[in-house]
ChimeraX commands (.cxc) that place a marker at each C-alpha (Angstrom):
marker #1 position 25.70,6.41,-6.43 radius 0.5
marker #1 position 22.60,7.06,-4.32 radius 0.5
marker #1 position 19.42,5.01,-4.70 radius 0.5
marker #1 position 15.94,6.41,-4.03 radius 0.5
marker #1 position 13.56,3.94,-2.40 radius 0.5
marker #1 position 9.81,4.24,-2.88 radius 0.5
marker #1 position 7.31,3.68,-0.07 radius 0.5
marker #1 position 8.09,0.26,1.43 radius 0.5
marker #1 position 5.18,0.10,3.92 radius 0.5
marker #1 position 6.89,-2.35,6.21 radius 0.5
marker #1 position 8.31,-4.72,3.57 radius 0.5
marker #1 position 11.96,-4.57,2.43 radius 0.5
marker #1 position 12.37,-8.08,1.03 radius 0.5
marker #1 position 13.07,-6.61,-2.42 radius 0.5
marker #1 position 16.01,-4.47,-1.24 radius 0.5
marker #1 position 18.90,-6.87,-0.40 radius 0.5
marker #1 position 19.23,-8.15,-3.98 radius 0.5
marker #1 position 19.04,-4.64,-5.43 radius 0.5
marker #1 position 21.62,-3.20,-3.04 radius 0.5
marker #1 position 23.92,-6.18,-3.51 radius 0.5
marker #1 position 23.75,-5.74,-7.30 radius 0.5
marker #1 position 24.02,-1.93,-7.42 radius 0.5
marker #1 position 26.35,-1.37,-4.43 radius 0.5
marker #1 position 25.21,2.22,-3.79 radius 0.5
marker #1 position 27.12,4.53,-1.48 radius 0.5
marker #1 position 23.80,5.43,0.14 radius 0.5
marker #1 position 20.04,4.90,-0.09 radius 0.5
marker #1 position 17.25,7.30,0.79 radius 0.5
marker #1 position 13.83,6.05,1.88 radius 0.5
marker #1 position 11.19,8.48,0.55 radius 0.5
marker #1 position 8.74,8.02,3.42 radius 0.5
marker #1 position 5.97,5.63,4.48 radius 0.5
marker #1 position 8.51,3.22,5.89 radius 0.5
marker #1 position 6.18,1.82,8.60 radius 0.5
marker #1 position 8.98,-0.15,10.23 radius 0.5
marker #1 position 7.47,-3.04,12.24 radius 0.5
marker #1 position 10.40,-2.87,14.70 radius 0.5
marker #1 position 13.14,-0.33,15.40 radius 0.5
marker #1 position 14.27,0.88,11.98 radius 0.5
marker #1 position 17.88,-0.23,12.39 radius 0.5
marker #1 position 16.76,-3.67,13.60 radius 0.5
marker #1 position 14.22,-3.92,10.77 radius 0.5
marker #1 position 16.96,-3.20,8.19 radius 0.5
marker #1 position 19.19,-5.95,9.53 radius 0.5
marker #1 position 22.05,-6.77,7.16 radius 0.5
marker #1 position 21.28,-3.73,5.01 radius 0.5
marker #1 position 22.86,-1.58,7.71 radius 0.5
marker #1 position 26.28,-3.00,6.80 radius 0.5
marker #1 position 25.71,-2.82,3.03 radius 0.5
marker #1 position 25.17,0.91,2.54 radius 0.5
marker #1 position 24.55,4.25,4.23 radius 0.5
marker #1 position 20.90,4.81,5.22 radius 0.5
marker #1 position 18.96,8.08,5.06 radius 0.5
marker #1 position 15.23,8.79,5.17 radius 0.5
marker #1 position 12.38,11.27,5.20 radius 0.5
marker #1 position 9.05,10.62,6.93 radius 0.5
marker #1 position 5.80,9.88,5.15 radius 0.5
marker #1 position 2.29,10.48,6.46 radius 0.5
marker #1 position 1.89,6.85,7.55 radius 0.5
marker #1 position 5.05,6.98,9.67 radius 0.5
marker #1 position 3.13,8.86,12.37 radius 0.5
marker #1 position -0.18,6.97,12.05 radius 0.5
marker #1 position 0.50,4.95,15.18 radius 0.5
marker #1 position 2.71,5.16,18.24 radius 0.5
marker #1 position 4.55,2.05,17.02 radius 0.5
marker #1 position 5.29,3.49,13.57 radius 0.5
marker #1 position 6.50,6.71,15.14 radius 0.5
marker #1 position 8.70,5.19,17.84 radius 0.5
marker #1 position 10.24,2.56,15.56 radius 0.5
marker #1 position 11.46,5.33,13.27 radius 0.5
marker #1 position 11.93,8.55,15.24 radius 0.5
marker #1 position 13.39,6.83,18.30 radius 0.5
marker #1 position 15.58,4.33,16.44 radius 0.5
marker #1 position 19.36,4.38,16.10 radius 0.5
marker #1 position 18.80,6.03,12.70 radius 0.5
marker #1 position 16.75,8.95,14.03 radius 0.5
marker #1 position 19.56,11.36,13.16 radius 0.5
marker #1 position 19.46,10.26,9.51 radius 0.5
marker #1 position 16.17,12.11,8.99 radius 0.5
marker #1 position 16.68,14.58,6.11 radius 0.5
marker #1 position 13.49,16.53,6.74 radius 0.5
marker #1 position 14.08,20.28,6.75 radius 0.5
marker #1 position 17.81,20.14,6.12 radius 0.5
marker #1 position 20.53,19.78,3.49 radius 0.5
marker #1 position 23.17,17.10,3.93 radius 0.5
marker #1 position 26.13,16.12,1.76 radius 0.5
marker #1 position 25.74,12.43,0.98 radius 0.5
marker #1 position 28.31,10.65,-1.18 radius 0.5
marker #1 position 29.56,14.03,-2.37 radius 0.5
marker #1 position 26.06,15.24,-3.34 radius 0.5
marker #1 position 24.08,17.94,-1.55 radius 0.5
marker #1 position 20.63,16.52,-0.77 radius 0.5
marker #1 position 17.72,18.61,0.55 radius 0.5
marker #1 position 14.85,16.84,2.28 radius 0.5
marker #1 position 11.21,17.72,2.89 radius 0.5
marker #1 position 9.29,14.84,4.42 radius 0.5
marker #1 position 5.65,14.56,5.35 radius 0.5
marker #1 position 2.53,15.90,3.68 radius 0.5
marker #1 position 0.46,19.04,3.42 radius 0.5
marker #1 position -2.57,18.96,5.73 radius 0.5
marker #1 position -5.51,21.36,5.69 radius 0.5
marker #1 position -5.37,22.08,9.43 radius 0.5
marker #1 position -1.66,22.97,9.18 radius 0.5
marker #1 position -0.88,24.18,5.64 radius 0.5
marker #1 position -2.54,23.05,2.43 radius 0.5
marker #1 position -1.37,25.18,-0.51 radius 0.5
marker #1 position -2.49,27.35,-2.13 radius 0.5
marker #1 position -4.33,28.23,1.12 radius 0.5
marker #1 position -2.43,30.31,3.67 radius 0.5
marker #1 position -0.73,28.42,6.51 radius 0.5
marker #1 position -2.83,27.88,9.64 radius 0.5
marker #1 position 0.36,27.46,11.71 radius 0.5
marker #1 position 3.80,28.61,10.60 radius 0.5
marker #1 position 5.75,26.21,12.81 radius 0.5
marker #1 position 5.26,23.02,14.76 radius 0.5
marker #1 position 5.95,25.04,17.92 radius 0.5
marker #1 position 3.10,27.43,17.06 radius 0.5
marker #1 position 0.75,24.49,16.67 radius 0.5
marker #1 position 1.77,22.98,20.00 radius 0.5
marker #1 position 1.48,26.32,21.80 radius 0.5
marker #1 position -1.95,27.15,20.36 radius 0.5
marker #1 position -3.65,23.76,20.16 radius 0.5
marker #1 position -2.32,22.18,23.33 radius 0.5
marker #1 position -2.44,24.89,25.97 radius 0.5
marker #1 position -3.92,22.38,28.37 radius 0.5
marker #1 position -0.75,20.29,28.19 radius 0.5
marker #1 position 2.29,20.90,30.33 radius 0.5
marker #1 position 3.85,24.23,29.35 radius 0.5
marker #1 position 6.90,23.50,27.24 radius 0.5
marker #1 position 9.97,25.69,27.37 radius 0.5
marker #1 position 11.58,27.02,24.18 radius 0.5
marker #1 position 14.43,24.56,24.63 radius 0.5
marker #1 position 12.02,21.64,24.98 radius 0.5
marker #1 position 10.13,22.72,21.88 radius 0.5
marker #1 position 13.36,22.95,19.92 radius 0.5
marker #1 position 14.41,19.46,20.97 radius 0.5
marker #1 position 10.93,18.18,20.19 radius 0.5
marker #1 position 10.94,19.74,16.72 radius 0.5
marker #1 position 14.30,18.31,15.79 radius 0.5
marker #1 position 13.48,14.82,17.07 radius 0.5
marker #1 position 15.56,15.06,20.24 radius 0.5
marker #1 position 12.88,15.36,22.91 radius 0.5
marker #1 position 13.44,14.71,26.57 radius 0.5
marker #1 position 11.70,11.59,27.86 radius 0.5
marker #1 position 8.92,13.69,29.38 radius 0.5
marker #1 position 8.30,15.60,26.17 radius 0.5
marker #1 position 8.55,12.40,24.13 radius 0.5
marker #1 position 5.60,11.05,26.09 radius 0.5
marker #1 position 3.54,14.02,24.91 radius 0.5
marker #1 position 4.68,13.66,21.31 radius 0.5
marker #1 position 3.53,10.05,21.21 radius 0.5
marker #1 position -0.04,11.24,21.75 radius 0.5
marker #1 position -2.34,11.40,18.71 radius 0.5
marker #1 position -2.26,14.88,17.18 radius 0.5
marker #1 position 1.21,15.83,18.41 radius 0.5
marker #1 position 2.57,12.64,16.89 radius 0.5
marker #1 position 0.58,12.92,13.67 radius 0.5
marker #1 position 1.88,16.40,12.91 radius 0.5
marker #1 position 5.50,15.31,13.14 radius 0.5
marker #1 position 4.81,14.30,9.51 radius 0.5
marker #1 position 2.99,17.49,8.53 radius 0.5
marker #1 position 4.71,20.10,6.38 radius 0.5
marker #1 position 4.80,23.44,8.15 radius 0.5
marker #1 position 5.53,26.62,6.22 radius 0.5
marker #1 position 8.71,27.13,8.25 radius 0.5
marker #1 position 9.98,23.67,7.21 radius 0.5
marker #1 position 9.61,24.65,3.56 radius 0.5
marker #1 position 10.87,28.21,3.95 radius 0.5
marker #1 position 14.07,27.30,5.81 radius 0.5
marker #1 position 15.18,25.33,2.73 radius 0.5
marker #1 position 14.02,27.91,0.20 radius 0.5
marker #1 position 16.88,29.75,-1.50 radius 0.5
marker #1 position 19.67,27.50,-0.25 radius 0.5
marker #1 position 21.59,25.32,-2.71 radius 0.5
marker #1 position 21.39,21.59,-3.31 radius 0.5
marker #1 position 21.89,19.07,-6.10 radius 0.5
marker #1 position 18.93,16.83,-5.28 radius 0.5
marker #1 position 15.58,17.39,-3.56 radius 0.5
marker #1 position 13.77,14.46,-1.93 radius 0.5
marker #1 position 10.17,14.87,-0.83 radius 0.5
marker #1 position 7.23,12.71,0.10 radius 0.5
marker #1 position 4.75,15.00,-1.64 radius 0.5
marker #1 position 4.87,15.31,-5.43 radius 0.5
marker #1 position 5.50,18.40,-7.56 radius 0.5
marker #1 position 2.63,19.83,-9.60 radius 0.5
marker #1 position 3.42,17.74,-12.68 radius 0.5
marker #1 position 1.69,14.92,-10.81 radius 0.5
marker #1 position -2.14,15.04,-10.81 radius 0.5
marker #1 position -2.05,15.30,-7.00 radius 0.5
marker #1 position 1.09,17.42,-6.72 radius 0.5
marker #1 position 1.88,20.93,-5.49 radius 0.5
marker #1 position 3.48,23.99,-7.06 radius 0.5
marker #1 position 5.27,24.63,-3.77 radius 0.5
marker #1 position 7.43,21.57,-4.46 radius 0.5
marker #1 position 8.25,22.94,-7.93 radius 0.5
marker #1 position 9.20,26.32,-6.44 radius 0.5
marker #1 position 11.36,24.73,-3.75 radius 0.5
marker #1 position 13.33,22.70,-6.28 radius 0.5
marker #1 position 13.82,25.76,-8.46 radius 0.5
marker #1 position 14.96,27.92,-5.54 radius 0.5
marker #1 position 17.48,25.28,-4.47 radius 0.5
marker #1 position 18.86,25.00,-8.00 radius 0.5
marker #1 position 18.58,21.21,-7.97 radius 0.5
marker #1 position 19.17,19.04,-11.01 radius 0.5
marker #1 position 16.88,16.24,-9.85 radius 0.5
marker #1 position 13.89,15.88,-7.53 radius 0.5
marker #1 position 12.38,12.63,-6.28 radius 0.5
marker #1 position 9.12,11.91,-4.46 radius 0.5
marker #1 position 7.21,8.96,-3.07 radius 0.5
marker #1 position 3.67,8.95,-1.61 radius 0.5
marker #1 position 1.68,8.46,-4.83 radius 0.5
marker #1 position 2.75,4.85,-5.50 radius 0.5
marker #1 position 3.44,5.54,-9.16 radius 0.5
marker #1 position 6.24,6.65,-11.50 radius 0.5
marker #1 position 4.90,8.91,-14.23 radius 0.5
marker #1 position 6.82,10.38,-17.14 radius 0.5
marker #1 position 7.48,14.05,-16.28 radius 0.5
marker #1 position 9.95,14.80,-19.10 radius 0.5
marker #1 position 7.57,17.33,-20.68 radius 0.5
marker #1 position 8.13,19.52,-17.59 radius 0.5
marker #1 position 11.95,19.51,-17.56 radius 0.5
marker #1 position 12.41,22.82,-19.36 radius 0.5
marker #1 position 9.66,24.53,-17.37 radius 0.5
marker #1 position 11.06,23.40,-14.03 radius 0.5
marker #1 position 14.75,23.61,-14.78 radius 0.5
marker #1 position 15.22,20.20,-13.14 radius 0.5
marker #1 position 14.10,16.62,-13.68 radius 0.5
marker #1 position 11.32,15.38,-11.41 radius 0.5
marker #1 position 10.84,11.66,-10.80 radius 0.5
marker #1 position 8.26,9.71,-8.85 radius 0.5
marker #1 position 9.44,6.48,-7.26 radius 0.5
marker #1 position 6.69,3.90,-7.15 radius 0.5
marker #1 position 5.43,1.55,-4.47 radius 0.5
marker #1 position 8.52,-0.39,-3.35 radius 0.5
marker #1 position 10.28,0.86,-6.46 radius 0.5
marker #1 position 13.96,1.80,-6.72 radius 0.5
marker #1 position 15.42,4.63,-8.82 radius 0.5
marker #1 position 18.98,5.86,-9.11 radius 0.5
marker #1 position 20.04,9.46,-8.46 radius 0.5
marker #1 position 19.78,10.31,-12.17 radius 0.5
marker #1 position 16.23,9.03,-12.53 radius 0.5
marker #1 position 17.12,5.62,-13.96 radius 0.5
marker #1 position 14.60,3.00,-12.90 radius 0.5
marker #1 position 16.32,0.09,-11.17 radius 0.5
marker #1 position 13.17,-1.67,-9.98 radius 0.5
marker #1 position 9.66,-0.78,-11.11 radius 0.5
marker #1 position 7.10,-0.01,-8.44 radius 0.5
marker #1 position 4.25,-2.39,-7.79 radius 0.5
marker #1 position 1.62,-0.13,-9.38 radius 0.5
marker #1 position 3.70,1.72,-11.99 radius 0.5
marker #1 position 2.05,0.17,-15.03 radius 0.5
marker #1 position -1.53,0.26,-13.79 radius 0.5
marker #1 position -1.28,3.90,-12.68 radius 0.5
marker #1 position 0.46,5.27,-15.75 radius 0.5
marker #1 position -2.96,6.39,-17.01 radius 0.5
marker #1 position -2.87,9.15,-14.37 radius 0.5
marker #1 position -0.55,11.13,-16.63 radius 0.5
marker #1 position -2.33,13.96,-18.40 radius 0.5
marker #1 position -5.39,13.72,-16.15 radius 0.5
marker #1 position -4.89,16.70,-13.89 radius 0.5
marker #1 position -7.34,16.45,-11.02 radius 0.5
marker #1 position -8.03,18.53,-7.94 radius 0.5
marker #1 position -5.95,17.44,-4.96 radius 0.5
marker link #1:1,2 radius 0.2
marker link #1:2,3 radius 0.2
marker link #1:3,4 radius 0.2
marker link #1:4,5 radius 0.2
marker link #1:5,6 radius 0.2
marker link #1:6,7 radius 0.2
marker link #1:7,8 radius 0.2
marker link #1:8,9 radius 0.2
marker link #1:9,10 radius 0.2
marker link #1:10,11 radius 0.2
marker link #1:11,12 radius 0.2
marker link #1:12,13 radius 0.2
marker link #1:13,14 radius 0.2
marker link #1:14,15 radius 0.2
marker link #1:15,16 radius 0.2
marker link #1:16,17 radius 0.2
marker link #1:17,18 radius 0.2
marker link #1:18,19 radius 0.2
marker link #1:19,20 radius 0.2
marker link #1:20,21 radius 0.2
marker link #1:21,22 radius 0.2
marker link #1:22,23 radius 0.2
marker link #1:23,24 radius 0.2
marker link #1:24,25 radius 0.2
marker link #1:25,26 radius 0.2
marker link #1:26,27 radius 0.2
marker link #1:27,28 radius 0.2
marker link #1:28,29 radius 0.2
marker link #1:29,30 radius 0.2
marker link #1:30,31 radius 0.2
marker link #1:31,32 radius 0.2
marker link #1:32,33 radius 0.2
marker link #1:33,34 radius 0.2
marker link #1:34,35 radius 0.2
marker link #1:35,36 radius 0.2
marker link #1:36,37 radius 0.2
marker link #1:37,38 radius 0.2
marker link #1:38,39 radius 0.2
marker link #1:39,40 radius 0.2
marker link #1:40,41 radius 0.2
marker link #1:41,42 radius 0.2
marker link #1:42,43 radius 0.2
marker link #1:43,44 radius 0.2
marker link #1:44,45 radius 0.2
marker link #1:45,46 radius 0.2
marker link #1:46,47 radius 0.2
marker link #1:47,48 radius 0.2
marker link #1:48,49 radius 0.2
marker link #1:49,50 radius 0.2
marker link #1:50,51 radius 0.2
marker link #1:51,52 radius 0.2
marker link #1:52,53 radius 0.2
marker link #1:53,54 radius 0.2
marker link #1:54,55 radius 0.2
marker link #1:55,56 radius 0.2
marker link #1:56,57 radius 0.2
marker link #1:57,58 radius 0.2
marker link #1:58,59 radius 0.2
marker link #1:59,60 radius 0.2
marker link #1:60,61 radius 0.2
marker link #1:61,62 radius 0.2
marker link #1:62,63 radius 0.2
marker link #1:63,64 radius 0.2
marker link #1:64,65 radius 0.2
marker link #1:65,66 radius 0.2
marker link #1:66,67 radius 0.2
marker link #1:67,68 radius 0.2
marker link #1:68,69 radius 0.2
marker link #1:69,70 radius 0.2
marker link #1:70,71 radius 0.2
marker link #1:71,72 radius 0.2
marker link #1:72,73 radius 0.2
marker link #1:73,74 radius 0.2
marker link #1:74,75 radius 0.2
marker link #1:75,76 radius 0.2
marker link #1:76,77 radius 0.2
marker link #1:77,78 radius 0.2
marker link #1:78,79 radius 0.2
marker link #1:79,80 radius 0.2
marker link #1:80,81 radius 0.2
marker link #1:81,82 radius 0.2
marker link #1:82,83 radius 0.2
marker link #1:83,84 radius 0.2
marker link #1:84,85 radius 0.2
marker link #1:85,86 radius 0.2
marker link #1:86,87 radius 0.2
marker link #1:87,88 radius 0.2
marker link #1:88,89 radius 0.2
marker link #1:89,90 radius 0.2
marker link #1:90,91 radius 0.2
marker link #1:91,92 radius 0.2
marker link #1:92,93 radius 0.2
marker link #1:93,94 radius 0.2
marker link #1:94,95 radius 0.2
marker link #1:95,96 radius 0.2
marker link #1:96,97 radius 0.2
marker link #1:97,98 radius 0.2
marker link #1:98,99 radius 0.2
marker link #1:99,100 radius 0.2
marker link #1:100,101 radius 0.2
marker link #1:101,102 radius 0.2
marker link #1:102,103 radius 0.2
marker link #1:103,104 radius 0.2
marker link #1:104,105 radius 0.2
marker link #1:105,106 radius 0.2
marker link #1:106,107 radius 0.2
marker link #1:107,108 radius 0.2
marker link #1:108,109 radius 0.2
marker link #1:109,110 radius 0.2
marker link #1:110,111 radius 0.2
marker link #1:111,112 radius 0.2
marker link #1:112,113 radius 0.2
marker link #1:113,114 radius 0.2
marker link #1:114,115 radius 0.2
marker link #1:115,116 radius 0.2
marker link #1:116,117 radius 0.2
marker link #1:117,118 radius 0.2
marker link #1:118,119 radius 0.2
marker link #1:119,120 radius 0.2
marker link #1:120,121 radius 0.2
marker link #1:121,122 radius 0.2
marker link #1:122,123 radius 0.2
marker link #1:123,124 radius 0.2
marker link #1:124,125 radius 0.2
marker link #1:125,126 radius 0.2
marker link #1:126,127 radius 0.2
marker link #1:127,128 radius 0.2
marker link #1:128,129 radius 0.2
marker link #1:129,130 radius 0.2
marker link #1:130,131 radius 0.2
marker link #1:131,132 radius 0.2
marker link #1:132,133 radius 0.2
marker link #1:133,134 radius 0.2
marker link #1:134,135 radius 0.2
marker link #1:135,136 radius 0.2
marker link #1:136,137 radius 0.2
marker link #1:137,138 radius 0.2
marker link #1:138,139 radius 0.2
marker link #1:139,140 radius 0.2
marker link #1:140,141 radius 0.2
marker link #1:141,142 radius 0.2
marker link #1:142,143 radius 0.2
marker link #1:143,144 radius 0.2
marker link #1:144,145 radius 0.2
marker link #1:145,146 radius 0.2
marker link #1:146,147 radius 0.2
marker link #1:147,148 radius 0.2
marker link #1:148,149 radius 0.2
marker link #1:149,150 radius 0.2
marker link #1:150,151 radius 0.2
marker link #1:151,152 radius 0.2
marker link #1:152,153 radius 0.2
marker link #1:153,154 radius 0.2
marker link #1:154,155 radius 0.2
marker link #1:155,156 radius 0.2
marker link #1:156,157 radius 0.2
marker link #1:157,158 radius 0.2
marker link #1:158,159 radius 0.2
marker link #1:159,160 radius 0.2
marker link #1:160,161 radius 0.2
marker link #1:161,162 radius 0.2
marker link #1:162,163 radius 0.2
marker link #1:163,164 radius 0.2
marker link #1:164,165 radius 0.2
marker link #1:165,166 radius 0.2
marker link #1:166,167 radius 0.2
marker link #1:167,168 radius 0.2
marker link #1:168,169 radius 0.2
marker link #1:169,170 radius 0.2
marker link #1:170,171 radius 0.2
marker link #1:171,172 radius 0.2
marker link #1:172,173 radius 0.2
marker link #1:173,174 radius 0.2
marker link #1:174,175 radius 0.2
marker link #1:175,176 radius 0.2
marker link #1:176,177 radius 0.2
marker link #1:177,178 radius 0.2
marker link #1:178,179 radius 0.2
marker link #1:179,180 radius 0.2
marker link #1:180,181 radius 0.2
marker link #1:181,182 radius 0.2
marker link #1:182,183 radius 0.2
marker link #1:183,184 radius 0.2
marker link #1:184,185 radius 0.2
marker link #1:185,186 radius 0.2
marker link #1:186,187 radius 0.2
marker link #1:187,188 radius 0.2
marker link #1:188,189 radius 0.2
marker link #1:189,190 radius 0.2
marker link #1:190,191 radius 0.2
marker link #1:191,192 radius 0.2
marker link #1:192,193 radius 0.2
marker link #1:193,194 radius 0.2
marker link #1:194,195 radius 0.2
marker link #1:195,196 radius 0.2
marker link #1:196,197 radius 0.2
marker link #1:197,198 radius 0.2
marker link #1:198,199 radius 0.2
marker link #1:199,200 radius 0.2
marker link #1:200,201 radius 0.2
marker link #1:201,202 radius 0.2
marker link #1:202,203 radius 0.2
marker link #1:203,204 radius 0.2
marker link #1:204,205 radius 0.2
marker link #1:205,206 radius 0.2
marker link #1:206,207 radius 0.2
marker link #1:207,208 radius 0.2
marker link #1:208,209 radius 0.2
marker link #1:209,210 radius 0.2
marker link #1:210,211 radius 0.2
marker link #1:211,212 radius 0.2
marker link #1:212,213 radius 0.2
marker link #1:213,214 radius 0.2
marker link #1:214,215 radius 0.2
marker link #1:215,216 radius 0.2
marker link #1:216,217 radius 0.2
marker link #1:217,218 radius 0.2
marker link #1:218,219 radius 0.2
marker link #1:219,220 radius 0.2
marker link #1:220,221 radius 0.2
marker link #1:221,222 radius 0.2
marker link #1:222,223 radius 0.2
marker link #1:223,224 radius 0.2
marker link #1:224,225 radius 0.2
marker link #1:225,226 radius 0.2
marker link #1:226,227 radius 0.2
marker link #1:227,228 radius 0.2
marker link #1:228,229 radius 0.2
marker link #1:229,230 radius 0.2
marker link #1:230,231 radius 0.2
marker link #1:231,232 radius 0.2
marker link #1:232,233 radius 0.2
marker link #1:233,234 radius 0.2
marker link #1:234,235 radius 0.2
marker link #1:235,236 radius 0.2
marker link #1:236,237 radius 0.2
marker link #1:237,238 radius 0.2
marker link #1:238,239 radius 0.2
marker link #1:239,240 radius 0.2
marker link #1:240,241 radius 0.2
marker link #1:241,242 radius 0.2
marker link #1:242,243 radius 0.2
marker link #1:243,244 radius 0.2
marker link #1:244,245 radius 0.2
marker link #1:245,246 radius 0.2
marker link #1:246,247 radius 0.2
marker link #1:247,248 radius 0.2
marker link #1:248,249 radius 0.2
marker link #1:249,250 radius 0.2
marker link #1:250,251 radius 0.2
marker link #1:251,252 radius 0.2
marker link #1:252,253 radius 0.2
marker link #1:253,254 radius 0.2
marker link #1:254,255 radius 0.2
marker link #1:255,256 radius 0.2
marker link #1:256,257 radius 0.2
marker link #1:257,258 radius 0.2
marker link #1:258,259 radius 0.2
marker link #1:259,260 radius 0.2
marker link #1:260,261 radius 0.2
marker link #1:261,262 radius 0.2
marker link #1:262,263 radius 0.2
view
């Protein structure tokens, strides 16, 4: 069993009891972790209770502290963004971060296809980075010198932006589950690109955080060909969409359903 963990925003006091009761093989944090110390240190005893995986949320690059505590922690290699990993016998595809207008905000065309393109075009005044440095930077393995650049405002912020290449490299592969920070279009603030990604992967289930709610998407199951589930603020859902712990705003935000608004 894998558990999906909604945005915790620096507070995991609800998790020990849930993990002790459910005994999952693994858990996946759906972004906006905002660890107040190195992620592995922040998790404490949870590290010994289950396998930990994560995707970034937009707030995980808001500050140098948020970024370093996550991307430079002992769990940095457990980032699922832009890749497919077999976890507890299940193929899980991950797409962390958010769409941003100065990078790619569907349905508009991408401004930059890759993170490397953005660095090359927007930061020409910085030290020239070699292809190898850019590759290490993109996949969260920067040299110390490059890491110093990444910690700076815009470079750091866009480590949680969705670039077209991040989305496209997953498109058409196969997976059982898709985890994203952004929501599919069945959410009032969701995106059709998340629908299309799940369909192309052939997933059975898709889970998202970010919106701090858990709406009923069952009317979209046939259209999508998979079940989509939002996991609320500090909520917990199992890998089949069963709600283990309701999110903090689930009830108050249920009225969002059926009120499609512009993103």
